[in-house]
NULO-350432 format. One line per field, with one value per atom (N, C-alpha, C): residue number from 1; residue in three letters; atom name; x negated, y negated, z negated. Coordinates in nm, 3 decimals, m for minus. Example, Ala and Ser with C-alpha at 12.3 -4.5 7.8 and 13.67 -1.06 7.14 Angstrom:
% residues 2
i	1,1,1,2,2,2 $
aa	ALA,ALA,ALA,SER,SER,SER $
at	N,CA,C,N,CA,C $
px	m1.319,m1.230,m1.320,m1.285,m1.367,m1.290 $
py	0.569,0.450,0.330,0.225,0.106,m0.003 $
pz	m0.780,m0.780,m0.780,m0.708,m0.714,m0.787 $
END
This chain:
% residues 157
i	1,1,1,2,2,2,3,3,3,4,4,4,5,5,5,6,6,6,7,7,7,8,8,8,9,9,9,10,10,10,11,11,11,12,12,12,13,13,13,14,14,14,15,15,15,16,16,16,17,17,17,18,18,18,19,19,19,20,20,20,21,21,21,22,22,22,23,23,23,24,24,24,25,25,25,26,26,26,27,27,27,28,28,28,29,29,29,30,30,30,31,31,31,32,32,32,33,33,33,34,34,34,35,35,35,36,36,36,37,37,37,38,38,38,39,39,39,40,40,40,41,41,41,42,42,42,43,43,43,44,44,44,45,45,45,46,46,46,47,47,47,48,48,48,49,49,49,50,50,50,51,51,51,52,52,52,53,53,53,54,54,54,55,55,55,56,56,56,57,57,57,58,58,58,59,59,59,60,60,60,61,61,61,62,62,62,63,63,63,64,64,64,65,65,65,66,66,66,67,67,67,68,68,68,69,69,69,70,70,70,71,71,71,72,72,72,73,73,73,74,74,74,75,75,75,76,76,76,77,77,77,78,78,78,79,79,79,80,80,80,81,81,81,82,82,82,83,83,83,84,84,84,85,85,85,86,86,86,87,87,87,88,88,88,89,89,89,90,90,90,91,91,91,92,92,92,93,93,93,94,94,94,95,95,95,96,96,96,97,97,97,98,98,98,99,99,99,100,100,100,101,101,101,102,102,102,103,103,103,104,104,104,105,105,105,106,106,106,107,107,107,108,108,108,109,109,109,110,110,110,111,111,111,112,112,112,113,113,113,114,114,114,115,115,115,116,116,116,117,117,117,118,118,118,119,119,119,120,120,120,121,121,121,122,122,122,123,123,123,124,124,124,125,125,125,126,126,126,127,127,127,128,128,128,129,129,129,130,130,130,131,131,131,132,132,132,133,133,133,134,134,134,135,135,135,136,136,136,137,137,137,138,138,138,139,139,139,140,140,140,141,141,141,142,142,142,143,143,143,144,144,144,145,145,145,146,146,146,147,147,147,148,148,148,149,149,149,150,150,150,151,151,151,152,152,152,153,153,153,154,154,154,155,155,155,156,156,156,157,157,157 $
aa	MET,MET,MET,ILE,ILE,ILE,VAL,VAL,VAL,ARG,ARG,ARG,LYS,LYS,LYS,LEU,LEU,LEU,ARG,ARG,ARG,LEU,LEU,LEU,GLN,GLN,GLN,ARG,ARG,ARG,GLY,GLY,GLY,TRP,TRP,TRP,SER,SER,SER,GLN,GLN,GLN,ASP,ASP,ASP,GLN,GLN,GLN,LEU,LEU,LEU,ALA,ALA,ALA,THR,THR,THR,LEU,LEU,LEU,SER,SER,SER,GLY,GLY,GLY,LEU,LEU,LEU,SER,SER,SER,VAL,VAL,VAL,ARG,ARG,ARG,THR,THR,THR,VAL,VAL,VAL,GLN,GLN,GLN,ARG,ARG,ARG,ILE,ILE,ILE,GLU,GLU,GLU,GLY,GLY,GLY,GLY,GLY,GLY,GLN,GLN,GLN,ALA,ALA,ALA,PRO,PRO,PRO,GLY,GLY,GLY,LEU,LEU,LEU,GLU,GLU,GLU,SER,SER,SER,LEU,LEU,LEU,LYS,LYS,LYS,ALA,ALA,ALA,LEU,LEU,LEU,ALA,ALA,ALA,ALA,ALA,ALA,VAL,VAL,VAL,PHE,PHE,PHE,GLU,GLU,GLU,LEU,LEU,LEU,ASP,ASP,ASP,ILE,ILE,ILE,SER,SER,SER,GLN,GLN,GLN,LEU,LEU,LEU,GLN,GLN,GLN,GLU,GLU,GLU,SER,SER,SER,GLU,GLU,GLU,MET,MET,MET,SER,SER,SER,GLU,GLU,GLU,THR,THR,THR,LYS,LYS,LYS,GLY,GLY,GLY,ALA,ALA,ALA,GLN,GLN,GLN,GLY,GLY,GLY,VAL,VAL,VAL,ALA,ALA,ALA,PRO,PRO,PRO,ASP,ASP,ASP,GLU,GLU,GLU,ARG,ARG,ARG,GLU,GLU,GLU,ALA,ALA,ALA,MET,MET,MET,GLU,GLU,GLU,PHE,PHE,PHE,VAL,VAL,VAL,GLN,GLN,GLN,GLY,GLY,GLY,LEU,LEU,LEU,LYS,LYS,LYS,GLY,GLY,GLY,PHE,PHE,PHE,TYR,TYR,TYR,GLY,GLY,GLY,HIS,HIS,HIS,LEU,LEU,LEU,ILE,ILE,ILE,SER,SER,SER,TYR,TYR,TYR,GLY,GLY,GLY,LEU,LEU,LEU,VAL,VAL,VAL,ILE,ILE,ILE,CYS,CYS,CYS,LEU,LEU,LEU,LEU,LEU,LEU,TRP,TRP,TRP,VAL,VAL,VAL,ILE,ILE,ILE,ASN,ASN,ASN,LEU,LEU,LEU,VAL,VAL,VAL,THR,THR,THR,SER,SER,SER,PRO,PRO,PRO,GLY,GLY,GLY,HIS,HIS,HIS,ILE,ILE,ILE,TRP,TRP,TRP,ALA,ALA,ALA,TRP,TRP,TRP,TRP,TRP,TRP,PRO,PRO,PRO,MET,MET,MET,LEU,LEU,LEU,GLY,GLY,GLY,TRP,TRP,TRP,GLY,GLY,GLY,ILE,ILE,ILE,GLY,GLY,GLY,LEU,LEU,LEU,GLY,GLY,GLY,ALA,ALA,ALA,HIS,HIS,HIS,ALA,ALA,ALA,PHE,PHE,PHE,ASN,ASN,ASN,LEU,LEU,LEU,PHE,PHE,PHE,LYS,LYS,LYS,LEU,LEU,LEU,PRO,PRO,PRO,LYS,LYS,LYS,TRP,TRP,TRP,LEU,LEU,LEU,GLY,GLY,GLY,PRO,PRO,PRO,ASP,ASP,ASP,TRP,TRP,TRP,GLU,GLU,GLU,ARG,ARG,ARG,ARG,ARG,ARG,GLN,GLN,GLN,VAL,VAL,VAL,GLU,GLU,GLU,ARG,ARG,ARG,ARG,ARG,ARG,LEU,LEU,LEU,GLY,GLY,GLY,ARG,ARG,ARG,LYS,LYS,LYS,LEU,LEU,LEU $
at	N,CA,C,N,CA,C,N,CA,C,N,CA,C,N,CA,C,N,CA,C,N,CA,C,N,CA,C,N,CA,C,N,CA,C,N,CA,C,N,CA,C,N,CA,C,N,CA,C,N,CA,C,N,CA,C,N,CA,C,N,CA,C,N,CA,C,N,CA,C,N,CA,C,N,CA,C,N,CA,C,N,CA,C,N,CA,C,N,CA,C,N,CA,C,N,CA,C,N,CA,C,N,CA,C,N,CA,C,N,CA,C,N,CA,C,N,CA,C,N,CA,C,N,CA,C,N,CA,C,N,CA,C,N,CA,C,N,CA,C,N,CA,C,N,CA,C,N,CA,C,N,CA,C,N,CA,C,N,CA,C,N,CA,C,N,CA,C,N,CA,C,N,CA,C,N,CA,C,N,CA,C,N,CA,C,N,CA,C,N,CA,C,N,CA,C,N,CA,C,N,CA,C,N,CA,C,N,CA,C,N,CA,C,N,CA,C,N,CA,C,N,CA,C,N,CA,C,N,CA,C,N,CA,C,N,CA,C,N,CA,C,N,CA,C,N,CA,C,N,CA,C,N,CA,C,N,CA,C,N,CA,C,N,CA,C,N,CA,C,N,CA,C,N,CA,C,N,CA,C,N,CA,C,N,CA,C,N,CA,C,N,CA,C,N,CA,C,N,CA,C,N,CA,C,N,CA,C,N,CA,C,N,CA,C,N,CA,C,N,CA,C,N,CA,C,N,CA,C,N,CA,C,N,CA,C,N,CA,C,N,CA,C,N,CA,C,N,CA,C,N,CA,C,N,CA,C,N,CA,C,N,CA,C,N,CA,C,N,CA,C,N,CA,C,N,CA,C,N,CA,C,N,CA,C,N,CA,C,N,CA,C,N,CA,C,N,CA,C,N,CA,C,N,CA,C,N,CA,C,N,CA,C,N,CA,C,N,CA,C,N,CA,C,N,CA,C,N,CA,C,N,CA,C,N,CA,C,N,CA,C,N,CA,C,N,CA,C,N,CA,C,N,CA,C,N,CA,C,N,CA,C,N,CA,C,N,CA,C,N,CA,C,N,CA,C,N,CA,C,N,CA,C,N,CA,C,N,CA,C,N,CA,C,N,CA,C,N,CA,C,N,CA,C,N,CA,C,N,CA,C,N,CA,C,N,CA,C,N,CA,C,N,CA,C,N,CA,C,N,CA,C,N,CA,C,N,CA,C,N,CA,C,N,CA,C,N,CA,C $
px	m0.082,0.000,m0.086,m0.208,m0.295,m0.337,m0.355,m0.392,m0.278,m0.157,m0.041,m0.032,m0.053,m0.046,m0.153,m0.276,m0.384,m0.353,m0.298,m0.265,m0.156,m0.053,0.057,0.014,m0.079,m0.129,m0.199,m0.260,m0.330,m0.239,m0.117,m0.022,m0.052,m0.116,m0.151,m0.047,m0.030,0.052,m0.037,0.023,m0.055,m0.143,m0.091,m0.165,m0.290,m0.274,m0.388,m0.493,m0.447,m0.542,m0.617,m0.546,m0.610,m0.716,m0.684,m0.779,m0.901,m0.879,m0.990,m1.079,m1.020,m1.097,m1.152,m1.101,m1.145,m1.077,m0.972,m0.895,m0.775,m0.712,m0.589,m0.472,m0.369,m0.249,m0.191,m0.194,m0.141,m0.219,m0.350,m0.431,m0.393,m0.373,m0.331,m0.194,m0.103,0.029,0.020,m0.065,m0.081,m0.138,m0.238,m0.299,m0.197,m0.121,m0.019,0.094,0.113,0.217,0.176,0.048,0.007,m0.098,m0.134,m0.235,m0.373,m0.455,m0.588,m0.676,m0.740,m0.826,m0.960,m1.019,m1.153,m1.256,m1.380,m1.487,m1.509,m1.507,m1.526,m1.412,m1.292,m1.177,m1.190,m1.233,m1.252,m1.358,m1.467,m1.573,m1.519,m1.443,m1.388,m1.291,m1.203,m1.106,m1.173,m1.272,m1.344,m1.413,m1.470,m1.537,m1.436,m1.321,m1.219,m1.165,m1.142,m1.085,m1.193,m1.319,m1.432,m1.438,m1.425,m1.432,m1.542,m1.586,m1.675,m1.591,m1.655,m1.583,m1.532,m1.612,m1.572,m1.445,m1.432,m1.310,m1.187,m1.201,m1.089,m1.057,m1.162,m1.143,m1.076,m1.118,m1.056,m0.909,m0.880,m0.741,m0.658,m0.711,m0.638,m0.620,m0.724,m0.715,m0.617,m0.620,m0.527,m0.384,m0.368,m0.237,m0.182,m0.266,m0.219,m0.192,m0.251,m0.226,m0.100,m0.038,0.088,0.079,m0.038,m0.048,0.014,0.023,0.090,0.019,m0.068,m0.146,m0.068,0.061,0.141,0.228,0.262,0.347,0.487,0.557,0.692,0.787,0.777,0.865,0.831,0.701,0.662,0.715,0.704,0.753,0.904,0.974,1.120,1.156,1.081,1.107,1.081,0.972,0.942,1.050,1.097,1.202,1.332,1.362,1.483,1.474,1.358,1.341,1.354,1.299,1.316,1.464,1.535,1.678,1.756,1.716,1.781,1.759,1.638,1.607,1.697,1.713,1.801,1.946,1.990,2.127,2.150,2.055,2.069,2.075,1.994,2.001,2.138,2.191,2.324,2.430,2.419,2.517,2.513,2.394,2.381,2.435,2.401,2.453,2.604,2.659,2.803,2.868,2.815,2.872,2.866,2.752,2.738,2.829,2.829,2.909,3.058,3.100,3.243,3.287,3.205,3.238,3.251,3.159,3.165,3.291,3.326,3.448,3.573,3.576,3.690,3.701,3.588,3.589,3.640,3.589,3.635,3.784,3.828,3.969,4.057,4.021,4.103,4.100,3.990,3.981,4.056,4.040,4.098,4.244,4.280,4.418,4.461,4.491,4.528,4.661,4.745,4.873,4.862,4.754,4.733,4.601,4.608,4.487,4.439,4.327,4.269,4.137,4.082,3.950,3.954,4.075,4.085,4.027,4.050,4.012,3.861,3.781,3.636,3.586,3.650,3.612,3.637,3.750,3.784,3.692,3.676,3.593,3.448,3.389,3.250,3.239,3.342,3.341,3.339,3.409,3.405,3.263,3.199,3.061,2.966,2.986,2.904,2.925,3.049,3.079,3.014,3.015,2.948,2.798,2.741,2.599,2.569,2.653,2.635,2.649,2.749,2.768,2.647,2.594,2.478,2.355,2.333,2.214,2.218,2.328,2.338,2.386,2.406,2.448,2.574,2.670,2.790,2.881,2.900,2.992,2.923,2.889,2.819,2.906,3.035,3.125,3.113,3.050,3.026,2.876,2.798,2.654,2.608,2.479,2.421,2.477,2.506,2.563,2.700,2.780,2.912,2.899,2.806,2.785,2.745,2.652,2.606,2.722,2.805,2.921,3.018,3.039,3.132,3.079,2.948,2.888,2.900,2.868,2.878,3.022,3.117,3.258,3.299,3.253,3.287,3.229,3.111,3.048,3.101,3.188,3.249,3.156,3.056,2.963,3.008,2.975,3.004,2.895,2.931,2.833,2.775 $
py	0.119,0.000,m0.125,m0.118,m0.234,m0.272,m0.173,m0.201,m0.276,m0.233,m0.301,m0.445,m0.461,m0.595,m0.686,m0.637,m0.716,m0.748,m0.649,m0.669,m0.776,m0.768,m0.864,m1.004,m1.013,m1.144,m1.214,m1.136,m1.193,m1.207,m1.157,m1.169,m1.076,m0.963,m0.868,m0.758,m0.707,m0.588,m0.466,m0.350,m0.227,m0.206,m0.242,m0.228,m0.317,m0.439,m0.531,m0.481,m0.432,m0.379,m0.260,m0.174,m0.057,m0.101,m0.199,m0.248,m0.309,m0.393,m0.459,m0.362,m0.257,m0.163,m0.046,m0.025,0.089,0.218,0.208,0.327,0.340,0.455,0.471,0.411,0.377,0.322,0.425,0.549,0.656,0.666,0.647,0.651,0.536,0.418,0.302,0.331,0.389,0.421,0.521,0.621,0.722,0.660,0.575,0.511,0.422,0.344,0.259,0.340,0.461,0.548,0.618,0.604,0.663,0.772,0.810,0.914,0.854,0.928,0.879,0.869,0.753,0.737,0.807,0.848,0.906,0.796,0.836,0.740,0.650,0.708,0.627,0.527,0.570,0.479,0.367,0.402,0.300,0.198,0.247,0.156,0.060,0.113,0.029,m0.074,m0.032,m0.125,m0.229,m0.187,m0.280,m0.386,m0.347,m0.444,m0.543,m0.495,m0.583,m0.681,m0.631,m0.717,m0.794,m0.774,m0.841,m0.814,m0.687,m0.641,m0.536,m0.512,m0.399,m0.271,m0.163,m0.035,0.000,m0.031,0.004,m0.071,m0.197,m0.273,m0.210,m0.176,m0.117,0.022,0.097,0.232,0.227,0.134,0.120,0.083,m0.007,m0.048,0.070,0.150,0.266,0.370,0.391,0.492,0.449,0.321,0.275,0.283,0.266,0.273,0.415,0.512,0.651,0.701,0.639,0.679,0.613,0.525,0.466,0.318,0.258,0.116,0.032,0.089,0.030,m0.088,m0.160,m0.264,m0.388,m0.392,m0.510,m0.544,m0.669,m0.716,m0.657,m0.639,m0.582,m0.661,m0.794,m0.872,m0.854,m0.836,m0.808,m0.673,m0.572,m0.438,m0.443,m0.515,m0.527,m0.596,m0.700,m0.771,m0.681,m0.602,m0.511,m0.404,m0.352,m0.251,m0.309,m0.435,m0.498,m0.517,m0.560,m0.582,m0.450,m0.341,m0.209,m0.170,m0.195,m0.166,m0.252,m0.379,m0.469,m0.424,m0.377,m0.325,m0.205,m0.117,m0.002,m0.044,m0.145,m0.194,m0.254,m0.333,m0.392,m0.283,m0.180,m0.068,m0.001,0.017,0.076,m0.013,m0.142,m0.236,m0.238,m0.238,m0.239,m0.110,0.004,0.130,0.137,0.085,0.080,0.000,m0.119,m0.205,m0.141,m0.083,m0.021,0.100,0.188,0.311,0.278,0.188,0.154,0.088,0.001,m0.059,0.050,0.143,0.254,0.337,0.365,0.442,0.367,0.235,0.158,0.162,0.152,0.160,0.296,0.402,0.538,0.551,0.501,0.509,0.435,0.315,0.235,0.287,0.353,0.408,0.540,0.627,0.762,0.769,0.698,0.705,0.571,0.474,0.341,0.340,0.440,0.444,0.492,0.560,0.613,0.560,0.470,0.410,0.496,0.562,0.646,0.589,0.488,0.435,0.362,0.334,0.271,0.360,0.491,0.583,0.593,0.614,0.613,0.475,0.370,0.235,0.213,0.259,0.245,0.329,0.456,0.546,0.499,0.469,0.424,0.285,0.202,0.069,0.076,0.174,0.192,0.229,0.319,0.356,0.237,0.155,0.037,m0.063,m0.077,m0.165,m0.115,0.016,0.073,0.048,0.059,0.031,m0.115,m0.207,m0.349,m0.375,m0.314,m0.332,m0.283,m0.168,m0.111,m0.198,m0.245,m0.325,m0.462,m0.531,m0.668,m0.675,m0.561,m0.555,m0.638,m0.623,m0.706,m0.677,m0.551,m0.530,m0.557,m0.683,m0.719,m0.696,m0.693,m0.675,m0.536,m0.442,m0.310,m0.285,m0.391,m0.379,m0.359,m0.374,m0.352,m0.444,m0.570,m0.662,m0.615,m0.568,m0.516,m0.395,m0.306,m0.187,m0.226,m0.322,m0.366,m0.425,m0.508,m0.566,m0.459,m0.358,m0.251,m0.170,m0.143,m0.070,m0.153,m0.283,m0.370,m0.377,m0.386,m0.391,m0.261,m0.149,m0.018,m0.001,m0.057,m0.049,m0.154,m0.242,m0.344,m0.461,m0.480,m0.590,m0.712,m0.828,m0.954,m0.980,m1.039,m1.072,m1.208 $
pz	0.000,0.000,0.000,m0.060,m0.062,0.080,0.165,0.304,0.371,0.346,0.404,0.354,0.224,0.165,0.228,0.238,0.298,0.445,0.515,0.657,0.672,0.590,0.598,0.557,0.460,0.420,0.536,0.621,0.737,0.859,0.848,0.958,1.074,1.048,1.153,1.162,1.281,1.300,1.276,1.265,1.250,1.373,1.487,1.612,1.611,1.563,1.557,1.458,1.342,1.244,1.301,1.371,1.431,1.533,1.614,1.713,1.646,1.545,1.477,1.402,1.345,1.264,1.344,1.463,1.543,1.504,1.424,1.385,1.477,1.473,1.551,1.473,1.544,1.480,1.384,1.423,1.338,1.207,1.213,1.091,0.999,1.054,0.975,0.911,0.988,0.935,0.821,0.836,0.730,0.603,0.620,0.503,0.433,0.510,0.451,0.389,0.439,0.385,0.257,0.217,0.091,0.102,0.223,0.240,0.209,0.139,0.102,0.226,0.245,0.363,0.344,0.453,0.449,0.433,0.411,0.389,0.510,0.630,0.752,0.771,0.742,0.752,0.650,0.528,0.425,0.467,0.525,0.571,0.676,0.771,0.878,0.822,0.732,0.674,0.586,0.508,0.422,0.506,0.619,0.706,0.763,0.805,0.863,0.759,0.637,0.532,0.456,0.494,0.431,0.281,0.246,0.108,0.097,m0.026,m0.048,m0.044,m0.003,0.002,m0.137,m0.239,m0.376,m0.417,m0.376,m0.409,m0.344,m0.219,m0.146,m0.201,m0.234,m0.287,m0.424,m0.509,m0.641,m0.628,m0.536,m0.515,m0.470,m0.376,m0.326,m0.436,m0.518,m0.623,m0.731,m0.770,m0.872,m0.821,m0.691,m0.630,m0.632,m0.601,m0.600,m0.740,m0.841,m0.979,m1.035,m0.960,m1.004,m1.037,m1.030,m1.061,m0.950,m0.829,m0.714,m0.650,m0.717,m0.653,m0.610,m0.631,m0.598,m0.717,m0.726,m0.835,m0.819,m0.930,m0.922,m0.832,m0.834,m0.749,m0.602,m0.571,m0.432,m0.387,m0.474,m0.441,m0.418,m0.506,m0.491,m0.360,m0.325,m0.200,m0.080,m0.084,0.027,0.041,m0.073,m0.069,m0.014,m0.053,m0.001,0.150,0.197,0.341,0.416,0.360,0.422,0.427,0.317,0.315,0.413,0.424,0.518,0.662,0.689,0.823,0.854,0.758,0.776,0.797,0.722,0.736,0.874,0.922,1.056,1.163,1.148,1.242,1.238,1.117,1.099,1.164,1.143,1.198,1.351,1.408,1.554,1.614,1.554,1.608,1.594,1.484,1.466,1.579,1.603,1.706,1.844,1.878,2.011,2.029,1.930,1.941,1.941,1.854,1.848,1.979,2.035,2.166,2.272,2.274,2.369,2.350,2.224,2.198,2.245,2.226,2.273,2.425,2.492,2.638,2.682,2.621,2.656,2.629,2.514,2.479,2.579,2.615,2.705,2.848,2.887,3.022,3.033,2.934,2.943,2.899,2.793,2.746,2.686,2.774,2.724,2.648,2.669,2.600,2.456,2.423,2.288,2.233,2.137,2.081,1.964,1.983,1.878,1.826,1.891,1.853,1.718,1.669,1.537,1.428,1.440,1.333,1.312,1.416,1.390,1.347,1.401,1.362,1.213,1.165,1.024,0.936,0.973,0.891,0.882,0.996,0.998,0.933,0.952,0.891,0.739,0.682,0.537,0.494,0.569,0.538,0.551,0.652,0.672,0.558,0.516,0.402,0.274,0.253,0.135,0.140,0.260,0.278,0.241,0.287,0.255,0.105,0.042,m0.102,m0.178,m0.138,m0.204,m0.184,m0.063,m0.032,m0.100,m0.088,m0.138,m0.282,m0.344,m0.485,m0.509,m0.419,m0.425,m0.545,m0.584,m0.697,m0.831,m0.856,m0.979,m1.102,m1.085,m1.198,m1.258,m1.191,m1.249,m1.267,m1.276,m1.288,m1.431,m1.454,m1.587,m1.694,m1.659,m1.758,m1.803,m1.708,m1.742,m1.833,m1.800,m1.883,m2.025,m2.036,m2.168,m2.248,m2.183,m2.252,m2.299,m2.217,m2.254,m2.373,m2.373,m2.485,m2.612,m2.603,m2.720,m2.770,m2.680,m2.717,m2.786,m2.732,m2.785,m2.927,m2.948,m3.079,m3.177,m3.129,m3.213,m3.244,m3.163,m3.184,m3.106,m3.161,m3.092,m2.990,m2.878,m2.775,m2.796 $
END
């Protein structure tokens, strides 16, 4: 993850890092995914990032032991962006497939509209995805749980 953080700080893509370091894009992806880099890969990355091999190696080792090498708020932001990327993919596929189903429905049987049903079913799933990602149901969140426990125990808030 430290390699990813250093790469993003410099505004490089994985492709650019691979070109600069002489590694393959797949190797960069594996290292960013958590696989331990070999000594030659570490040397190449350390040279590109202008670090000592020991600094990069310590960062990678502390990361694999659970220290993660990034602040909790940075990790949360990265996880949110990954989730947002997944949601956008879900939304785009929903829009494309539902449009295609409507076209098929109107071309094959315009007298019987059946495209509502997949649109409704998938739309519910898409809505659940949005609620989960954006944490929309705050009324059932941790604060609500804490208030309910306190109320149950007869404590004042």
